[in-house]
C-alpha positions, 0 to 999 in steps of 0.5 A: 079700900085697898093699898092701890095708887090714887094720886101721883106723887111729886118729891119735894129734894134736901128739905132741912130739919133741925136735930140737937147735933145739927141740920140734916135733911128728908125728902117729901112725897106729896100726893097731889090732891084735889083743890080744896083738900083737907089735910092728910096723915104723914108717915115718916120712912127711917132709912139708911145713910144711903138712899135705894130704890127700895126707900124710893118704892116704898115712900112712892106707893105710901104717897100714892095712897094719899099720905105725905111721905117723908123719908128720912136716914141715919148713918149706922153704927158700929154698934147702936146708939140712941142717936137715930131714934133722936133723928127719928123724934126730931123729924116728927116734930119737924113735921108737925111743926110745918104741917101747914107749909106740908097740908099734913094733919099734924094730929095723924103722924106715924114711922115707919122702917125696915130691919135696923132702921125698924128697930129705930122706928118702934123705939120712936114710937115707944119713949115718947115719955123716956128721959133717955131718949128726949129731945133738947134744943130742936122745936121746944113744945112739939110732941114726937107722939106717933099714932102708929109703927110699921116694921118691915123685919125689924130688929126687936132686941139687940140681944138676939140672933143674929148678935154674937154676944161671947165674952160681952160685958155686963154693963154692955149687954144692959145697954143693948138693953135699954136699946131694944125695942121689946124694953119698952112696950106698954099698955100705951105704946102706939099701934103696931103693924109687923111684917117678917119674912119666913125665910129671912136669914139675916133676922130671925122670924122670932124677932117679930114673934117675941114682939107680937107676944110682948104687944098682945100682953099690953093689950096694944093694937098689933098685926103680925103678917108672915110672908112666906118664903120671903128673905129680909129685903123686900118693899112694899111689892115685891122681893127680889122680883118677884110678887110678894105673897101677901098685899103688903101695900094694902095690908099697910094703907088700911092699917094706917087709915084704921089707926089714922081715923081717930086723931088724938 
């Protein structure tokens, strides 16, 4: 089944959810399903603090394919921190706790993001049992486990280019290791779909290739799709106004359907 838009989409703006540091808001993109319909899987899209047309396009496309899609955001720090990871986990918990309200199948929630946000989405998926990233005080007893992670040109290791780490202390390097998704890959990691442009001047494709090697070593279901002549920024259909060389939307929808097929 392709990623073609099947459903019209409506958007709930400014839905509030809680984090340990206060209330935040998400936008929820709802496929207009025929009545009656079974609850549907959900995908959380992580973006930066200033929503972009790209974010809206991605969320609309995924909702049109039949997934409830929630767009959340975070404010990037000067140096990486665990705060966006906690925000992502709280969003997953909120959606699971509110599944009936938004017609979501709470057993089937995935998370996705691009660039830096893609790295944090991976950390949400990889650190379910890591004390460093435990959520305290928001939706106690609700799981933040995800069924899959999708990334577009994601940062997978803060110690690799384009980072300039000359003169950094051993303590600072250890903090970057702790905040790097590659640190947490295990056999229990969720399935991962990785997209990366071969012409990415901002983040080398080695980030994607090295992650793929780790996932293969641990036997984690995954797929890497390298996009020829594509740079760092793109949505699920186009890059710089031109069609992508691969059916990214279709690949993404098919991957999610595959790993949403057996609720856990």
